[in-house]
N, C-alpha and C positions, 0 to 999 in steps of 0.2 A: 621221713615218711612214717606215719604210724602204721602199726600192724593192721588195724581196722581199715584204713584207707587203702593199703596195698591189697587187702583181700577183696574189697569192693572193685578196685580197678581190674584185678585179675578176673573176677566174676563177669564184669561187663565185657572184657576182652574176649572171653569164651563165647558169650552171646553173639558178639559181632562176628566172630569167626564162623559160627554156625549159620548166621544169616547170609554171609557172603558165600559160604559153601552151597547153601540151598539155591541162591540166585545163580551162581556159576553153573550148577548142575542143570537148571532149567534152560539157561542160555546154550549150554553145550548140546542139549537135546533139542534145541530150537522149538521150545514149547512154552506156554504160559504155566503158571503155578496151578496145581490141582487144588480142589476145594480144601483138602486137608493141609496142603502146603500153605495156602493163603491164610488159613486159621492159625497155623503154627508161626508163620512169618509175622502176622499182626501181633501175636502174643509176645514174640521176641522184641518187636518194636516197643511195645508197652514196657517190657522188662528193661530195655535200655533207658527209656525215659525215667522210669522209677529209680533205677540205679544211679542215673545222672543226678537226680535230686539228692540222693543219699551221699554221693561223692562230694557234691558242692557243700553240703552241710558239714561233712567230715573235714573238708579242706578248711572251712572256717574255724571249726573246733581246733584243728591243728595249728591254726595261726598262719596258714599259707596265704590266705586272702586277707589283706589288711585294708580296712576301710579308712580312707583319708577324709579329713575334715577340712572345711574351708571357713574362712572368717565371714562375718556378717557384712563386711564392707567391700569384698572383692568377689569377682565371679568364681563359682565353684566348678573347676574343670577336673573331671576324673583323671587322676594320675597316681598309679600305685607307688611311684617314687616319692610322692609328697605326703609325708606323715607328720608334718610339723605340728607342734602344739599350738592351739588357738586360744587366745584370751577369751573368757566368757563375756557375754553381752551384759554390760553393767546396767542397761536399762531394765533388765528383768530381776535385778537383785532384790527388789522390794517383795517379791513373792517367792524367794528361795528359802525363807526361814522355815524351821520345823513348825513354829507356831502357825504360820500361814497355811502350810500343808495340812496340819491337823484340822484347822478351822474349815478349810476347803472341802476336805473329805466329809466332815460333819454336815456341811451345807448341802452337798450332793445327796447325802442320805436322807436328810430330814428337813431341808429348807432353813430359813432364818430363825424360825421358832425353836429349832433344836439347838441353837448355839448358846453357849454360856456368854457372860459379859466379856470375858477376856477373848474368847474366840470371835465374837462379833467385832471387837476392836481390831483384832489381827486381820480380819477379812476385809474391813472397810477400806484398807489401803488400795484395793483394786475393785471396789464395788461401785458400779454405776447405778444408783438407786432409781433413776428415772427409767432405765431400760432393763434392769435385772440381769446384767452381764457379769460374768466372773471370768477373769483371765486365768487360764490353767497354770498350775505351778510349773516352773521351768523344767523340772525333770519330765513332766508329762508332755510338754511341747516338744522337747528334744526327742523323746521316745517316739512320738507320733511321726515326726519328720524322718527319723531314722528308719521306721518301718516302711514309709513310702519309698524312700530311696532304695531300700533293700528289695522290695517286691515289684517295683515298676522298672522294666528294662530301660526305657528311654531316659528316665531320670538318672540312671547309673552311668550313662554315657554322654548325656547332653551337657551343655554349659548353662549353669543356673546363676541368675543374677537376683539377689535380694533387692527389691524395689524400695524398701524402707518407707512405705507410706506415700510415695509419690503417685501421681495420677497415672503415669505411664513410663515406659522405658523406651527411649529413642536410640536406634542403632544406625549409625552412618554406614552407608554401603557404597563401594566403588562400583558404579553401574558399568562403566566402560574404561578400559585402560587407554592411555595415550597411544597414538599410532606409532609404529616403529620409526626411530630416527633415520635420517637419510645422510648418506655420505655427501660431503659438500666441499667446495674449494675454500681456501684460506680466507678470502675476502668476499665470499658469496653471502647473500642474504639468508638468514636462518628461517626455515619454514615454520610457521605458527601452527600449533596443534589445535584442532577443533573437535577431537574425538573424546577426550577424557571428560567424564561426567559423574556426578554423585547423586545418590538417592538416599532415602531413609526408610528404615523399617521401624514400625512402632508396635510395641507390645503393651497392651493395656490390661491390667489384672481384672478378671471377671470373677464374680462371686460363684462359689460352689458350696452347697450346704446339704446337710442330711440330718434327719430326725430319727432318733431311736427312743422307743418307749420301753421302760424297764419296770418290772414288778417291784413294788416297795419292799415286799418280803425278800425278793432276791437281793436287792440292794442292802437290806439290813443283815441278811444272813450269808452273803457271798463269801466263800472261802478264799477266792482269789483276789478280793478287793475290788471295789467299784471302779477305781481308776483304770486298773488293768483290763477289766471287762469292757468298759466303754471305749478305751483307746484301741483295743484290738478290733472291735466291730467297726469303729469309724475308719481305722486304717484300711480295713478290707474294702469298705464302700468307696472311700476316696481314691484308693489306688486303682481300682478297676475303671472308674470314671475318667481319671486323669490319663491312664494308659490309652483308653479308647480315644480321648480327645487328641493326644499327641499323634495318633496314627490316622484317625478318621474325622477329626473335628473340621467343621466348615469354616471356622474363622469368624463366624458371626456370634458374638457374645460367648465364645469358647475358643480354645486353641485352634490353630490351623494345622491339620494333620499332614503327615508325609505322604499318605496315599490319596490325597485330594489334589487334583491338578489345579494349579493357581499361579498366575503371574506374580503374585505376592509371595509365593513359596517355591514350589517345584512345578515348573510348567511341563507340558507334554513333550517338550524337546528333550527331556531327560528320560523318556520311556524307551525301552529296548525290547522288541519282540522277536528280533532276528533269530531264526532257527528253532524257536519254540513252535509247537503245534497249536491247534485251536483248543486243545483239551489238556495239554501236558507240558511241563517244564522239561527241557532236554539238557544234556550235558553241554552241547555247543551253545545253547541259549544262555546258560549260566556263565560260560567263558566269555561270551560276547558282552554280557552285562558287566562282568568284573572289569574287563579291559575297555569299557566305555568310560571308566574312571581314570582321570589323569593321575600320574604317578604320585603327586604330592598328597593325594587324598587316600591312597591305598595303605599307607603305613598304619593308619588308625581306623581303617574301614572295618565294618562288620556287616553281616547279613541280618535281615529280619524276615521271618517266615511264620506262617501258621504250622502247627504240628502236622497237619495233613500234607503240606508241601514238603516238609522235612522227610516224612515217610516216603514220599515219591522220590526225593533226591537220594535217599540211602541206597537206591538200586542203580543209580547212574554211574557210568564209567566214562573216562576220557578215551581218546583214540588209542592209547597204549594199554587199555584194559585196567587202568587204575581207578579205584572208587573215588568219586569227588568228595564224599563224606568220609571223614576219618575220626575215629574216636581218640580222644586225648587220654592215652594210657599211662602217662607220666604224672607225677603228683602236681606239677605246676603247669600242665598243658590242658587247654580246653579243647572240646570237640571243634572240628573245623569243616568248612565246605570250601574247596579250592584254596586251602591253606589259610582261610580267614575265619575268625570266630563268628558265631551266629547266636541270635536270641530267638526263642519261640514265644509268640504271643497269641492268645485266643482271639485278639482283636485284629490280627493281620488277616487279609482276605484269603478265603479258601474256596471260592467258587471258580472252578476250572472251566471257564467258558471263553470263547473267542473274544479277544480284545480287552479282557479284564486284567487288573493287577493281581499278581500272585506272590509278590515279595519285593524286596529292595536291598540295595547295598549302599552304604554311605559312611562318611565320617560323621558320626552322630554329634560330635562337638559343635557342628554347625547347625544343630537344632538348639535354639535359645529358649530358655524358660525364665520368665519373670515371676518371682515369688514375692507376694506381700505376706510375710510370715506372721501376720497377726491372727493366729488361730484363737478363736474365742468360743466359749461354751455358754449357752443359755440354758438355765435350769427351769423347766416348766413344772413347778412343784404342785400347782393347784389345778391346772387345766385338765389333767387326766385323773384327778383324785377319785372321781366316781368309779373308775375302773381299778382303783388301788395301784396306780402306776405313776411313775415320774418320767417326764419327757426331757431328753437332752438333745440340743441342737448344736452341732459344730459347724463353723463356717471357715472357709478358706478363700483367698482371692489370688488368682494367678493367670498367666497366659503363656503360650508357647507357639513357636513357628520356626520353620527352616529359613535361615537367612541367607544361605548361599547355595543356590541350586546345583552348581557344578560339583558340589560335594556328594551328590546323591544320584543314583540311577534306579529307576523302578523296573522290575522284571514284569513283562507283560506277555500274555499269550498271543499267538498269531491271530490275525483277523480272518 
């Protein structure tokens, strides 16, 4: 463990201890927080979140967190043990050359008219003259996908299937197991099963697109480089939309979200409100939700909450007076709720009203994402010329849905 990481962990541990001492004092005196204590507690909550971000960043710098890579032809299942080398996709070799990258950068900055003869020839390998599309160099595609995987929680835990240009991804599902076998005599007739049945889940990539307009002067004079600038902005826009879709999407021309009740995804039979009040999550309610999960899904389970919910949970104790939320104070340990890791998303529900969802627990590997990884960029060199701007459109096609509802439980407030 680096000295910097150890210092951050100790600093956060001190903040946690102060929070717990303040909460214990109020409970011992059978009172709510004073106005001053509420303000101080909220500030410590923010401090913990801020330190958590710094700790995760430092862990990556120290090499403790290793990002695994998957091939283009097999499902990408997050597994820290899997760090095998992957052969590059030879289909993209034509735009990997330095000549192509140089020509591509020149094109983004000034259009076709800015290219030399050699640059024009280098670029034509991927130029669709009828539509004006340019395929981004491989390093930019990889960087953009990496940013999405790093910043979007669900993609870090879900199972990702590259569709490779197909219209859709079909997933066979065992809808019903066969009935239990019956003990029978040696020469008795064997009973025929009529229970086992199969179904199918279909993921059909849907288009996602965004336009950014950039000043020609900024493109021309940018110190960070036009590729880095546009990739960063597109990564931000795409990751927020995708995260929202994976959690709240309706399934109509967009992903089916985990917080949307649906017989095609997670039905209301997987909602647990027991012991929660109409306005708050309780310790017993979280315990009920956790153990609504069958054992086989708990080994890889994690929680998903909004930060407002986590703030509420940080004050909760079990019947033995132990806090449900625990800070990961070791270099390789994450923060936990009831001994399971959790993610915070701004798109998780945070309206604490009777009957509404306020979080979930699940084995996120059973959320499937179908990626058509044909990221393309269209350069609108003339459309915004009057404003001295260049337009850049990036498109992505993908879909997502929970394919096994038993792997998930939604935390619901009491009715």
